[in-house]
ROMI-422562 format. One record per atom (N, C-alpha, C, O): y, x, z. Coordinates in steps of 0.1 Angstrom, whole numbers, plus 2048, in hexadecimal, padded with zeros to 3 digits. Layout:
% residues N
YXZ
...
//
This chain:
% residues 420
E671E15DA
E691EB5CF
E5C1ED5C8
E511EE5CE
E5C1EF5BA
E501F35B3
E4B2015B6
E5320A5B7
E3E2025B7
E3920F5BA
E3A2185AE
E3B2135A3
E3B2265B0
E3B22F5A5
E2E22D59C
E2322A5A1
E3022E58F
E2522C586
E20239580
E2724157A
E1323C583
E0D24957E
E03244573
DFA23D576
E05249567
DFC24655C
DF4252558
DFA25D556
DE7251556
DDE25C552
DD8258545
DD124E544
DDA26153B
DD425E52E
DC726752D
DC827352D
DBC26052C
DAF26852B
DA7267538
DAD26A543
D9A264538
D92264543
D8726F543
D7C26D547
D8B27A53D
D8228653D
D8228D54A
D86287554
D7F29954A
D7E2A1557
D8C2A255D
D8D2A056A
D962A5556
DA32A655C
DA9299560
DAE29856C
DA928F557
DAF28255B
DA827B566
DAF27656F
D9B27B566
D94275571
D9527C57E
D96276589
D9628957E
D9829158A
DA628D590
DA728C59C
DB028C588
DBD28858D
DBD27A593
DC227859E
DB627158C
DB6263591
DAE26259E
DB325B5A7
DA326A59F
D9C2695AC
DA426F5B7
DA42695C2
DAB27A5B5
DB32805C0
DC02795C3
DC727C5CC
DC326F5BB
DCF2675BD
DCC25A5C5
DD42515C7
DC02595CA
DBC24E5D2
DC424D5DE
DC62565E6
DC92415E1
DD123E5ED
DE02435EC
DE72405F5
DE42495E1
DF224D5E0
DFB2415DF
DF62365D9
E072415E3
E102365E3
E162345D5
E222365D2
E0D2315CB
E1122F5BD
E062285B6
DFA2285BB
E092215AB
DFF21B5A3
DFA225598
E0322B591
DED226597
DE723058D
DE0228582
DD821F585
DE422B576
DDD22456A
DD722F562
DDD23955D
DCA22D55F
DC2236557
DBF22F54A
DBA224549
DC323653F
DC1230531
DB823952A
DBA245529
DAD233524
DA423B51C
D9E231512
D9C225515
D9B236506
D9622D4FB
D8722A4FD
D822214F7
D81231507
D7322E50A
D7322A519
D7C22D520
D6822351C
D6721E52A
D60227533
D5E22353F
D5C23352F
D5423B537
D5924A538
D6024E52F
D55250542
D5725E544
D4B26553F
D40262543
D4C270537
D41277531
D40285537
D4A28C537
D3428953B
D3229753F
D2E29F533
D222A052F
D382A452C
D362AA51F
D2D2B651F
D262B8515
D2C2BE529
D232CA529
D152C7526
D0D2CF521
D112BA529
D032B6526
D012AD51A
CF72A8518
D0C2AC512
D0B2A4506
D012A94FC
CFB2A14F5
CFF2B64FC
CF52BB4F2
CE72B74F5
CDF2B64EC
CE52B3502
CD72AF506
CD52A0501
CC929D4FE
CDF299500
CDE28B4FA
CDB28D4EB
CD32864E5
CE22974E5
CE02994D6
CD329E4D3
CCE29D4C7
CCC2A44DC
CBF2AA4DA
CB42A34E1
CA92A84E3
CB62964E5
CAD28D4EB
CA82914F9
C9D28C4FD
CAF299500
CAB29D50D
CAF293517
CA8291521
CBB28D515
CC028351F
CC5277517
CC827850B
CC726C51E
CCD260518
CDC25F51B
CE0266525
CE4258513
CF2258516
CF6254524
CFF25A52A
CEF24A529
CF3245537
CF0250541
CF524E54C
CE825A53E
CE5264548
CF126D54B
CF3273555
CFB26E541
D06277542
D13270541
D1E277540
D13263542
D2025C542
D2025154C
D1624D551
D2C24E551
D2E24455B
D3B23C558
D45242554
D3A22E55A
D46227557
D5222B560
D5022D56C
D5E22C55A
D69231562
D6D22756D
D7122A578
D6B21A56A
D6E210574
D66211581
D6A20F58C
D5921557F
D5021658A
D54223593
D5322259F
D5922D58C
D5E239593
D6A23659C
D6B23B5A7
D7322E596
D8022A59D
D7F21D5A5
D892175A8
D732185A7
D7120B5AD
D7820A5BB
D7E2005BF
D762155C2
D7C2165D0
D8A21B5D1
D8E21F5DB
D9121B5C6
D9F21F5C5
DA82135C3
DAB2105B7
DAD20C5CD
DB42005CB
DC22025C4
DC71F95BF
DC720E5C4
DD32115BD
DD22155AE
DDB2185A7
DC52145A9
DC221959C
DBD20D593
DB6204598
DC120D586
DBC20457D
DB820B570
DBE21656E
DAF206568
DAA20C55C
DAD204550
DAA1F8550
DB2209546
DB5202539
DAC20952E
DAE21552B
DA3201528
D9C20751C
DA5204510
DA41F950A
DAC20E50C
DB620C501
DB82194FA
DB5224500
DBF2194EF
DC12254E7
DD02284E7
DD82204E3
DD32344EC
DE12394EC
DE523C4DD
DDE2444D6
DF12384D9
DF623B4CC
E032434CD
E0624A4C3
E0A2424D8
E1724A4D9
E1C24A4E7
E162424EF
E252524EA
E2C2534F7
E3B2524F5
E4125B4EE
E422494FB
E502484FB
E5624F507
E5724A512
E5A25C505
E5F264510
E6C25F515
E6E260521
E7425A50C
E81255511
E80249519
E86247524
E7823F514
E7623351C
E6B234526
E6922A52D
E6423F527
E59241531
E4F236530
E4C22F539
E49236524
E3E22C521
E33232519
E3623A510
E2722F51C
E1C233514
E1922750B
E1721C50F
E182294FE
E1621F4F4
E0821F4EF
E032294EB
E012144F1
DF32134ED
DF12094E2
DFB2044DD
DE52074DD
DE31FD4D2
DE61EF4D6
DE81E74CD
DE71EC4E3
DEA1DE4E7
DF61DC4F0
DFA1D14F2
DFC1E74F6
E061E5500
E0F1F1502
E0C1FC4FC
E191F050A
E211FB50F
E1F1FC51E
E201F2525
E1C208522
E1920A531
E24213536
E2421F533
E2C20E53F
E37217545
E3122154F
E2721F555
E3822C550
E34237559
E4023D55F
E4B23E55A
E3E24256B
E4824B572
E4225A571
E4A263570
E3525B571
E2E26856F
E23266565
E1C25C566
E2226F55C
E1826E552
E0F27A552
E14286552
E02278552
DF8283551
DF0281544
DEA277542
DF128B53B
DEB28A52E
DDF29352D
DE029F52E
DD328D52C
DC729452C
DBD28E523
DB2289527
DC028E516
DB728650C
DAB28E507
DA3289500
DAA29B50A
D9F2A3505
DA12A84F7
DAD2AA4F3
D962AB4F0
D972B24E3
D8C2AD4DA
D822A84DF
D8E2B04CE
D832AD4C4
D802BA4BC
D852C54C0
D772B94B3
D722C44AB
D7D2C94A2
D852C149C
D7E2D64A0
D872DC496
D7F2E248B
D762EB48E
D822DF47F
D7B2E4473
D842EF46C
D812F3461
D8E2F4473
D962FF46E
D9B2FC45F
D9A305457
DA12F045D
DA62ED451
D9C2E7446
DA02E443B
D902E644A
D862E0441
D812D3447
D752D1449
D8A2CA448
D862BD44E
D7C2B5446
D752AC44C
D7B2B8439
D712B1431
D622B4435
D592AD432
D612BF43D
D532C3441
D4E2BA44C
D422B944F
D572B3453
D532AA45E
D482A045B
D3F29D463
D4829B44E
D3E29144A
D30297449
D2629044A
D302A4447
D232AA445
D1E2B2451
D132B5453
D282B645A
D252BE466
D2C2B8472
D372BC475
D272AE478
D2D2A7483
D2E2B048F
D262B9491
D392AE497
D3B2B54A3
D352AD4AF
D2F2A24AD
D362B24BB
D2F2AC4C6
D392AB4D1
D3B2B44DA
D4029F4D2
D4B29D4DB
D492904E3
D5028E4ED
D412874DE
D4027A4E4
D312754E4
D2927B4DE
D2F26A4EB
D212654EB
D1D2604DE
D122614D9
D2725A4D6
D242564C9
D202624C0
D172614B8
D2726D4C2
D232794BA
D1527D4BE
D0D2804B5
D1227D4CB
D052824CF
CF92794CA
CEF27E4C6
CFB26C4CB
CF02634C7
CEF2644B8
CE42634B3
CFA2664B0
CF92674A2
CF227449E
CEA274495
CF527F4A5
CEE28B4A2
CDF28B4A6
CD729049F
CDC2844B1
CCE2824B5
CC727B4AB
CBC27F4A7
CCC2704A5
CC626849B
CC427148E
CBA270488
CCE27948B
CCD28147F
CC228C481
CBB28E477
CC129248C
CB729C48F
CA929648E
CA029B487
CA728B495
C9A285495
C9627F488
C8A280484
CA0279481
C9D274474
C9927E46A
C9227C460
C9F28A46B
C9B295462
C8C298463
C8629B459
C8729846F
C7829B470
C7028F46A
C66291464
C7528346D
C6E277467
C6E278458
C64275452
C7927B452
C7A27C444
C7228843E
C6D287433
C72293446
C6A29E441
C5B29B441
C542A0438
C5729244A
C4928E44A
C4528743D
C39287439
C4F280437
C4C27942A
C5128041E
C5027B413
C5628C41F
C5C293414
C52296409
C4629940C
C572953FD
C4D2973F1
C4B2A53ED
C422A83E6
C542AE3F2
C532BC3ED
C562C63F9
C5C2C2403
C512D23F8
C532DC403
C622DF404
C672E340E
C692DF3F8
C772E23F8
C7F2D8401
C872DC409
C7C2CC3FE
C832C1406
C7F2C2415
C872C141E
C722C5417
C6E2C6425
C742D142C
C782D0438
C762DC426
C7C2E842C
C8B2E542F
C902E943A
C922DF426
CA02DB428
CA22D2434
CAB2D343C
C992C8434
C9A2BE43F
C972C444D
C9C2BF457
C8F2CE44D
C8B2D545A
C932E145D
C8F2EA465
C9F2E2456
CA82ED459
CB52E745F
CBB2DE45B
CB92ED46B
CC42E9473
CCE2F4474
CCA2FF479
CDA2F2471
CE42FD471
CEF2F947C
CF42EE47B
CF1302485
CFB300490
D0730A48D
D0431648C
D1330548B
D1E30D488
D2630F494
D2C30649A
D2731C499
D2E31F4A5
D243234B0
D1C31A4B4
D2532F4B6
D1C3334C0
D223344CE
D1F33E4D5
D2B32B4D1
D3032A4DF
D253234E7
D1A3214E2
D2831F4F3
D1D3194FC
D1730C4F5
D0B30B4F6
D1F3044EE
D192F84E8
D0F2FC4DD
D042F74DC
D133054D4
D0B30A4C9
CFE3104CE
CF330D4C9
CFF3194D8
CF331F4DE
CEA3154E4
CDE3154E2
CEF30C4EC
CE73024F3
CE12F84E9
CD52F54EB
CE82F44DF
CE22EC4D4
CD72F34CD
CCD2ED4CA
CD92FF4C9
CCF3074C1
CC23084C9
CB73064C4
CC330C4D6
CB830D4DE
CB12FF4E0
CA42FF4E1
CB92F54E2
CB32E84E5
CAC2E24D8
CA12DC4DA
CB12E44CC
CAB2E04C0
C9E2E74BE
C932E24BA
C9E2F44C1
C922FC4BF
C872F84C9
C7B2F74C5
C8B2F54D5
C812F04DF
C7C2E24DB
C702DF4DD
C852D94D7
C812CC4D3
C762CC4C8
C6C2C54C8
C792D54BE
C702D54B2
C622DC4B6
C582D74B2
C632E74BD
C572EF4BF
C4F2EC4CC
C452F14CF
C562E34D4
C4F2DF4E1
C4C2D04E1
C412CB4E0
C572C84E1
C562B94E2
C4F2B34D6
C482A94D8
C522B84CA
C4D2B14BE
C412B84B8
C3C2B44AE
C3C2C34BE
C322CC4B8
C262C44B4
C202C84A9
C212BA4BB
C152B34B8
C172A54B3
C0D29D4B3
C232A14B0
C262934AD
C2529049E
C2528449B
C24299495
C25297487
C1729C481
C102A4486
C15297475
C0829A46E
C0B2A2461
C032AB45E
C1529E459
C172A544D
C202B144E
C202BA445
C272B2459
C302BE45B
C2C2C5468
C262BF470
C302D2469
C2E2DA475
C3C2DC47B
C432E5475
C402D6485
C4D2D848B
C502E648F
C5B2EA490
C452EE491
C472FC494
C4E304488
C5330F48A
C4D2FE47C
C54304471
C62301470
C69305466
C682FA479
C762F7479
C7F303479
C7C30D481
C89303471
C9230E471
CA030A477
CA6301473
CA4312481
CB0310488
CB931C486
CB5327489
CC531A480
CCE32547D
CDB323484
CE1319484
CDF32D48C
CEB32D494
CF533748D
CF234348C
D00332489
D0A33A481
D1733C48A
D1C33348F
D1B34948B
D2734C493
D3035648B
D2B360486
D3C35248A
D4635B483
D4A36748A
D4E371484
D48367497
D4C37349F
D4037D4A0
D3537B49A
D423884A7
D383924A7
D2C38F4B0
D223964AF
D2D3854B9
D223834C3
D223744C7
D2C36D4C5
D1736F4CB
D163624D1
D1D3624DE
D2036C4E4
D203554E3
D273534F0
D3335C4F1
D343644FA
D3D35B4E8
D4A3624EA
D503604F8
D503544FC
D5436A4FE
D5A36950C
D5036D517
D54370522
D4336D514
D3937151D
D3838151C
D3A386511
D34388526
D32396525
D2839A51B
D1E392518
D293A5514
D213A9509
D123A950C
D0A3A6504
D0E3AD518
D003AE51C
CFA3A051C
CEF39E518
D01396521
CFC388522
CFC382514
CF337B510
D0538650B
D053814FD
CF93864F6
CF337F4EE
CF73934F8
CEB39A4F1
CDE3934F6
CD53914EE
CDD391503
CD138A509
CCF37C503
CC4378500
CDA375501
CDA3684FC
CD53684ED
CCC3604E9
CDA3714E6
CD53734D8
CC63764D7
CBF3704CF
CC237F4DF
CB33824DF
CAB3764E3
CA03744DE
CB036F4ED
CA83634F2
CA73594E7
C9C3534E5
CB23564E0
CB234C4D6
CA83514CA
CA13494C5
CA835D4C7
CA03624BC
C913614C1
C8835F4B8
C8E3634CD
C803614D2
C7C3534D1
C703504CF
C8534A4D1
C8233C4D0
C813384C1
C7E32C4BE
C843414B8
C8333E4AA
C9033B4A3
C90337498
C9B33C4AA
CA83394A5
CAE34549D
CAD3504A2
CB3342491
CB934D489
CC834E48D
CCF34448C
CCC359492
CDA35B497
CE136448D
CDD36F48A
CEC35E487
CF436647D
D02367482
D0A35E482
D06373487
D1337648C
D1B37D481
D16381477
D2837E483
D31384479
D3037D46C
D31384462
D2D37046C
D2B369460
D3235C460
D3135446A
D3A359456
D4234D455
D3C34344C
D36346442
D3D336450
D3932B447
D4432943D
D50326441
D41329430
D4B327426
D4B31A41F
D54316418
D40312421
D3F30541B
D342FD423
D2A302427
D372F0424
D2D2E742A
D2C2DB421
D362D541E
D202D741C
D1E2CC414
D122C4419
D0C2C7423
D0F2B9412
D032B1416
CF62B8414
CEC2B441A
CF62C340C
CEA2CB40A
CE82D7414
CDD2DC414
CF32DA41B
CF12E5425
CFE2ED426
D092E7425
CFD2FA429
D0930242B
D0930E423
CFE31341E
D14314420
D1532141A
D1B32B425
D2632942A
D13335428
D1633E432
D1934C42B
D10352425
D2635042B
D2935B422
D27357414
D2E34E40F
D1E35E40D
D1A35A400
D0C3553FF
D063543F4
D0635140A
CF834D40B
CF833E40D
CFE339417
CF1336405
CEF328407
CE3326410
CD832B40E
CE531D41A
CDA319423
CD830A421
CDF302427
CCD30641A
CCB2F8419
CC72F2426
CBE2F742D
CCE2E742A
CCB2E1438
CD02D3437
CDB2D0433
CC72CA43D
CCB2BC43D
CD42B9449
CDB2AF449
CD32C2454
CDB2BF460
CE32CB463
CDE2D6466
CF12C9463
CFA2D4467
D022CE473
D072C3472
D042D647D
D0B2D1489
D162DB48C
D142E748D
D222D548E
D2E2DE490
D312E049F
D332D74A6
D302ED4A3
D322F14B1
D3D2FB4B2
D3E3024BC
D452FC4A8
D503074A7
D5D3004A8
D622F949F
D653044B2
D733014B3
D762F24B8
D6F2E94B5
D812F14BF
D862E44C4
D942E34C1
D9C2ED4C0
D992D74BF
DA72D54BD
DAB2C94C6
DA42BF4C7
DB62CA4CD
DBB2C04D6
DBE2B34CF
DC22B34C3
DBD2A84D5
DC129B4D0
DD029C4CD
DD72A54D3
DD52944C4
DE32954BF
DEE2934CA
DF628A4C9
DED29B4D5
DF729A4E0
E0529D4DB
E0E2974DF
E062A84D2
E132AB4CD
E1A2A04C6
E2629E4C7
E122984BE
E1728D4B7
E1C2824C1
E2627B4BF
E142804CC
E182764D6
E252794DD
E2D2714DE
E262864E0
E3128A4E8
E3D28F4E0
E482914E6
E3B2914D3
E462964CB
E492A44CE
E552A84CD
E3F2AD4D1
E422BB4D4
E392C34CB
E2F2BF4C5
E3D2D04CA
E352DA4C2
E282DD4C9
E272DD4D5
E1E2E14C1
E122E54C6
E0D2F24C0
E132F64B5
E042F94C6
DFF3054C0
DF43014B7
DF12F54B5
DED30B4B0
DE43084A5
DD82FF4A9
DD22F94A1
DD42FF4B6
DC92F74BA
DCE2E94BF
DC62E24C5
DDB2E64BD
DE02D94C1
DE42D84CF
DE72CD4D4
DE42E34D7
DE72E24E5
DF62E34E7
DFE2E94DF
DFB2DD4F2
E092DC4F5
E0C2E6500
E052E750A
E162EE4FE
E1A2F8508
E202F1515
E282E8514
E1B2F5520
E202F052D
E242FB536
E21306534
E2B2F7541
E3030154A
E26304555
E1A300554
E2A30C55F
E20310569
E1B304571
E10305577
E232F9572
E1E2EE579
E172E3570
E152D8574
E152E8563
E0E2E0559
E162D4554
E112CB54D
E232D5556
E2C2CA551
E332CF544
E332DB541
E372C553C
E3F2C9530
E4C2CF534
E522CB53E
E512DA52E
E5D2E1532
E692D7533
E722D953B
E6A2CD52A
E752C452A
E732B7531
E7B2AE531
E662B5536
E632A953C
E5B2AC549
E4E2AC548
E622AE554
E5A2B2560
E512A7566
E492AA56F
E5229B561
E4A290566
E3E28E55C
E3628455E
E3C296552
E31295548
E292A1549
E2D2AC547
E1C29F54C
E122AA54D
E082AA542
E0329F53F
E042B553D
DF92B6533
DEF2BF539
DF22CB53D
DE22BB539
DD82C353F
DCB2C3536
DCA2BB52C
DC22CC539
DB52CD532
DB72D3524
DBF2DC522
DAF2CE51A
DAF2D450D
DBC2D2506
DBE2D94FC
DC42C950A
DD12C6503
DDC2CF507
DE62D0501
DDA2D7512
DE42DF518
DE32EE514
DD82F4515
DEE2F4510
DEE30350F
DF530951B
E0130A51B
DED30C525
DF2312531
DED321532
DE232352E
DF532A537
DF1338538
DED33D546
DF433954F
DE3345546
DE034C553
DEA357555
DF135B54D
DE935D561
DF2368564
DF237455A
DFC37B559
DE6376554
DE538154A
DEA37D53C
DE9385533
DEF37153B
DF536D52E
DEB366525
DEF36051B
DDE366529
DD435F520
DD4350524
DD634C52F
DD134851A
DD033951D
DC4336525
DBA33D525
DC532C52D
DB9327535
DAE32352C
DB131D521
DA232652F
D96322526
D95313526
D9830C52F
D8F30E51B
D8D300519
D802FC520
D762F851A
D802FD52E
D742F9535
D762ED53E
D822E9541
D6B2E6541
D6C2DA549
D722DD557
D7A2D655C
D6F2E955C
D742ED569
D832EF569
D8A2EC573
D882F455E
D972F555D
D9E2E855D
DA72E6565
D992DF555
D9F2D1554
D9E2CA562
DA82C4566
D932CB568
D912C5575
D9B2CA57F
DA12C3587
D9C2D7580
DA52DD58A
DB42DA586
DBC2D858F
DB72D957A
DC42D6576
DC72C757A
DD22C457E
DBE2BE578
DC02B057C
DC22B058B
DCB2A8590
DBA2B7593
DBC2B75A2
DC92BD5A6
DCF2B85AF
DCD2C759E
DDA2CE5A1
DE62C459F
DEF2C25A8
DE62BD594
DF12B3591
DF12A859B
DFB2A359F
DE52A45A0
DE42995AA
DEB29E5B7
DF22965BD
DE82AA5BB
DEE2B05C7
DFD2B15C5
E052AE5CE
E012B55BA
E102B75B7
E172A95B8
E212A85BE
E1129F5B2
E172915B3
E1728C5C1
E202855C5
E0C28E5C8
E0C28A5D6
E182905DE
E1F28A5E5
E1A29D5DB
E252A45E2
E3329E5DE
E3B29C5E6
E3429C5D1
E412965CC
E442885D1
E4F2855D5
E392805D1
E3B2725D7
E3E2735E6
E432695EB
E3A27E5EC
E3D27F5FA
E4A2855FD
E4E288609
E522885F2
E5F28E5F4
E6029D5F3
E6B2A25F4
E552A45F0
E552B25EF
E582B55E0
E502B35D7
E642BB5DD
E682BE5CF
E662CD5CC
E6B2D25C2
E5F2D45D5
E5C2E25D2
E532E45C6
E4C2DB5C2
E542F05C0
E4C2F35B4
E3F2F95B8
E3D3005C1
E352F55B0
E272FA5B1
E233005A4
E272FB599
E1A3095A4
E1430F598
E0530E599
DFE3105A3
DFF30A58D
DF130858C
DEA31658D
DEE31F586
DDF317595
DD7323596
DC931F594
DC331659B
DC232558A
DB4322587
DAB32A58F
DAC336590
DA1323595
D9732A59D
D8A32B594
D84320591
D8733658F
D7B338586
D6E33658E
D6B33F596
D6732B58B
D5B328592
D4F32E58A
D4332C58F
D5133557F
D4633A578
D4433356A
D49328568
D3D33A562
D3A335554
D2B336552
D25340555
D2532B54D
D1732A54B
D1332553D
D1B31D537
D08329538
D0332352C
CF432452C
CEE32E530
CED319528
CDE319528
CDA31C51A
CE0318510
CCF323519
CC932750C
CBD31F508
CBB31B4FD
CB531C512
CA9314510
CA231351D
CA7315528
C9530F51C
C8D30D528
C8C31A530
C8832452C
C9131953D
C90324546
C99330542
C9633B546
CA332E53A
CAB339535
CB9335534
CBD32B52E
CC233D53B
CD033A53A
CD834753E
CD2351541
CE534653C
CEE352540
CF934C549
CFD341547
CFE354552
D0834F55B
D1135B55F
D0C366561
D1E358561
D28363565
D3035D571
D36352570
D2F36457C
D37360588
D3F36C58C
D3B374594
D4B36E586
D5337A589
D4C386584
D49388578
D4838F58D
D4139B589
D3239A58A
D2A3A2586
D2E38E58E
D1F38B58F
D1A385582
D2037B57E
D1038A57C
D0B385570
CFC382572
CF438A577
CF837656E
CEA37256F
CE436F561
CEC36B558
CD737055F
CD136C553
CC3369556
CBD36C560
CBD36154C
CAF35E54E
CAC351556
CB5348557
CA135155E
C9D346565
CA7342571
CAA337573
CAC34C578
CB534A583
CC234457E
CC733A584
CC7349573
CD334356D
CD1335569
CDA32C56A
CC5332564
CC132455F
CC131B56B
CC530F56B
CBB31F577
CBB317583
CC9314587
CCD30958B
CD231E588
CE031D58C
CE7313582
CEE30A586
CE5315575
CEA30C56B
CE62FD56E
CEE2F456D
CD92FB570
CD42EE572
CDA2E757F
CDE2DC57E
CDA2EF58A
CDF2E9596
CEE2E6595
CF32DC59A
CF62EF58E
D042ED58D
D072E1585
D102D9588
D002DF57A
D022D3571
CFE2C6578
D052BC577
CF32C6580
CF02BA587
CFA2B7592
CFE2AB593
CFF2C1599
D092BF5A3
D162BA59D
D1D2B15A3
D1A2BE591
D272BA58C
D272AD585
D322A7582
D1B2A7583
D1B29957E
D22290587
D22292594
D29285582
D3227E589
D2C274593
D3327159D
D20270592
D1A26659B
D0C26B5A0
D05273599
D082665AB
CFB2685B0
CF02635A7
CE626A5A5
CF22585A1
CE8252598
CE625C58C
CDA25E588
CF1261586
CEF26A57B
CE8277580
CDF27C578
CEB27C58B
CE4288590
CD5286592
CCD28E58E
CD227A597
CC4277599
CBC27658C
CB127B58A
CC226E582
CBC26C575
CBA27956E
CAF27C568
CC428256E
CC328E567
CB929756D
CB129E566
CB929857B
CAF2A0582
CA129C57E
C982A457B
C9E28F57E
C9128A57B
C8D28D56D
C8229156A
C9628B563
C9428E555
C9129D553
C882A054C
C982A555A
C962B4558
C892B855E
C822C0558
C852B3569
C782B756F
C6D2B2566
C642BA564
C6E2A6561
C632A1558
C632A954B
C582AD547
C6E2AD546
C6E2B5539
C692C353C
C622C9534
C6C2C8548
C672D654B
C582D654C
C512E0548
C522CC552
C442CB554
C3C2C8548
C312CC546
C422BF53F
C3B2BA534
C3F2BE526
C392BC51C
C4B2C5526
C522C9519
C562BC511
C592BD505
C562B1518
C5A2A4511
C682A250F
C702A8517
C6C299506
C7A295505
C7A286505
C7427F4FC
C7F28050F
C7E271511
C8726850A
C8625C50B
C9126E502
C9B2664FC
C9B2674EC
CA52684E6
C8F2684E7
C8D26A4D9
C8E25D4D1
C842594CB
C9A2574D1
C9D24B4CA
CA624D4BE
CB02544BF
CA22474B3
CAB2474A7
CB22394A7
CAC22F4A6
CBF23A4AA
CC722D4AB
CD222D4A1
CD623849C
CD722149D
CE2220494
CDE223486
CD2226483
CE722147D
CE422446F
CE123346C
CE823C471
CD6235464
CD2243461
CD3245452
CCD23E44B
CDA24F44F
CDC253441
CCF25A43C
CCC265441
CC8254432
CBC25B42D
CC0267425
CC926741C
CBA272428
CBD27F421
CB927F412
CAE27940F
CC128440A
CBE2853FC
CB328E3F9
CB22993FF
CA928A3F1
C9E2933ED
C9E2953DE
CA428D3D6
C9629F3DA
C952A13CB
CA02A93C5
CA02AB3B9
//
């Protein structure tokens, strides 16, 4: 008899966690992802700011599942799901399933202003990170050759839209890159004159963190020279910069760190989604009408006991993947009892800059150097392979001692900024 077929869409935190925990199960497991690697997204901003190389935070999915004889990997793009025929439709084939785990992740949301994407790229993939890195470094190179102070000022202005963890970390990293790593590398410009502007539509940075830590983060960023503008919305983004409220900020580089939207899972499954594109699931993370189809991670709208949706964190996706793997093991073993997902909050962390971070572990709140040490150790530990852990550790020690950035490469086509 043919073994049960488990298909996993997406090799992010949730999908890969499920695949790993399904090792040895009496079923065939197929992982489908349009990329061949698993990416540790929390450190993607360090690639974008030349702190790490892409290979430091990514690992081929095939190497992760090398020791899983019941698993195979398909580098393919999902286009639809046939719920009636129980098949995943990709660009090249149809893959049958008995159980389906949908974990495709999310992309940037521009809140109805998708035309802004060309001027304000988001940070969701290695391609995004390397393109932003080239854009940042090229801005300094072009400022070195600028013919006027006006052009030079615009080229050396960086605007981050959204002050969640990604926006805060990017703002601090760009400020450190300019004022530490690049400080003595140029002759016609002074990198210390770099202007970094962080814009947040809400009342404070790091929404969801306690007020005291948010206030500390704002003060820390301002000490680093970052302009923090809260309660302010971006009303326009163009090639020349942004409009914040009624104020124009000329800037050659704008980076979008505000809002996410799930991949078109609703379109694949033919079900309704909420405004962020997420699909409503039950307590066991399955579709209400399809008990053999599970949606996890950023694509799932699942609620905690207090009625609030689970946060879009890597730890949530990973625990959901592990939960579904346990549930499928039980079902394949003949246990048809119902299970409900319970999230174990392992804490929330955000780094601000060198030796400065904030962390929340239940009622315990940390800030400053100790929080930064905890943040560093946690992120090294959570990297998927020993090689990545070792590489990142060495890079961080070197950067801490020398203020250097070892991945300052401009790669790919670079759009020359308009001057005059």
